[in-house]
C-alpha positions in Angstrom: 0.0 0.0 0.0 1.1 3.6 -0.5 2.1 5.7 2.5 -0.8 8.1 1.8 -3.9 8.4 -0.3 -6.6 11.0 -1.1 -10.2 10.1 -1.8 -13.6 11.8 -1.9 -16.1 10.6 0.6 -19.7 10.3 -0.7 -21.8 10.5 2.4 -23.0 13.8 3.7 -21.3 17.0 2.6 -18.4 17.0 0.2 -15.4 15.6 2.0 -11.8 15.4 0.9 -10.0 12.9 3.1 -6.3 12.4 3.2 -5.4 9.0 4.6 -2.0 8.2 6.1 -1.4 4.4 6.4 0.3 3.4 9.6 2.0 0.1 10.4 0.2 -2.2 12.9 2.8 -1.5 15.6 3.0 2.3 15.5 -0.6 3.2 14.9 -1.4 4.3 18.5 1.8 6.3 18.6 0.8 8.0 15.3 -2.6 8.9 16.7 -1.1 10.5 19.8 1.4 12.4 17.6 -1.3 13.9 15.4 -3.4 14.7 18.5 -0.4 16.6 19.8 0.4 18.3 16.5 -3.2 19.3 15.8 -4.1 20.0 19.4 -7.3 18.1 19.2 -8.7 14.6 19.6 -9.9 12.6 16.7 -13.6 13.3 15.9 -14.2 9.6 15.0 -12.1 6.8 16.2 -12.5 3.0 15.7 -10.1 0.2 16.4 -8.1 0.5 13.1 -8.7 4.1 11.9 -9.4 7.6 13.2 -10.5 10.9 11.6 -9.4 14.4 12.3 -11.4 17.3 10.8 -9.0 19.9 9.6 -11.5 22.3 8.0 -15.3 22.2 7.8 -18.3 24.3 6.6 -21.9 23.2 6.1 -21.1 22.0 2.5 -17.5 20.9 2.6 -14.8 19.4 4.8 -11.2 18.4 4.7 -10.2 15.5 6.9 -7.0 13.7 8.0 -7.5 9.9 8.5 -5.0 7.5 10.1 -5.5 3.9 9.0 -3.8 0.9 10.7 -2.6 -1.7 8.3 -2.9 -5.4 9.1 0.0 -7.3 10.7 2.7 -7.9 8.2 1.5 -5.3 5.6 3.8 -2.4 5.0 3.3 1.0 3.5 5.8 1.9 0.8 6.7 5.2 -0.7 5.9 5.4 -4.4 8.0 7.0 -7.1 5.1 9.0 -8.5 1.4 9.6 -8.1 -1.4 11.3 -10.0 -4.2 13.3 -8.7 -7.4 14.1 -10.6 -9.9 16.7 -9.5 -13.4 17.4 -10.9 -14.2 21.2 -11.1 
């Protein structure tokens, strides 16, 4: 899996979610680190992922999501990536 991903969430308002994939062993440390950096707790937290709302209005939101990978699965940096936006 890549280290990060961006996707549009189709429920509720328009949401742009940036997901950082964390190894199984350092997921809880990553959650605490981003809580400290962002100075807020995750707005939604489940056993293997959590969501931080970075910006929100009534019609749009930008979120940071941390996702715990299964045991033995590693995130790997990719040489390139492509983003596509609909305007």
